C-alpha positions, 0 to 999 in steps of 0.5 A: 091581733095586737099585743094588747088584745092578746094580753087582754084575752090571756088576762081574762082567761086567767081570771076566769080559770082561777075563779071558775075552773080551767074547763068551766068558761067557754072560749067565747065567754073569755073573748067577751070578758076581754072586750073582743068584738069577735067572740072567736078571737080566743080560739083563732089566736090560741087554737084551743083551751090548752093553748090558751092555758099555756099562754096564761102560764107562760105569762108568769114563768119568767118571773118565777124562773128568775126568782128560783134561779137566783136561789138555786145559784145560792144553794149550789154554792154550798156543798152539800146542798142544805135541805131547807135552802132547797125547800126555800128555793121551791117555795119562796118564788111561789109565795112571792106570787101572792103579792104580785098584783098582776094575776099572781094569786090567780096564777097559783090557783091555776097551776094547782088545778093543773097539778091536781089533774095530771091525766087531763093536763098531761101536756101542760104539766110536761111543759111545767115540769120542763121549766129549767128551775124545776129541773135544777131543783129536782136534780139537786133534791134527788140525792137527798131522797130515799131511793124508793121515793125517787121514781114511780110509783111514789115520785115524791118530788111531784107529790111535794109540788102538788102539796105546795101548790095546793097550799098556795092556792088555798092561801090565794083564794083566802087572802090573795096579796093581802097580809104578811105571808112570812109565817105562812112561808116559813111553815110551808118550807118546814113542811116541805123539808120534812116531806123530802126527808121522810123515810119510806116505811116498810109498810109502803115498800111492801106495797111497792114490791110486785105481787106474785101475779106481776101486779103492784098495789097502787 
């Protein structure tokens, strides 16, 4: 298959995954939307739905990674890292996707669904979490978090990622690349900064502690 045909399938999947949900369109429907005469083309070249999903996400990864990497370079030049700058490094590269004409808004909606369904998309999520800029961001954020919020069961960094992508997906569905996103972005950075800094209350820590039967409230 030519590179052009592969890209057509990925773009068709991106559009349908964003508008209908990742699991709604069949691989045959995606191939037809891509203008492929062979309706098994998507399955043949990407294996299955998850393989095609990874290809969709990979199409945008370098762009987001480049933006975030530059911002994290700036963060690392300050000692200690400034919390709002770290929040900006997470949020700003994704807000830029809202104005990216080649599938940026669809990309945000797809990632939000992946993060909202961590059990179903565990493999895809693991690949996303291993992106170099997310690893760097996580390592820089960890010292700023309350100790109880770093690991399971709270895992605040993941909660923040899910929140950010949920907000961005809503914005993408409503406005896409239209309009000025600066106020939206600044407010989202404010919220992320506050979420990262929020203390873990004693009400929550009481629920984290193992109960007498060895269980734990989830």
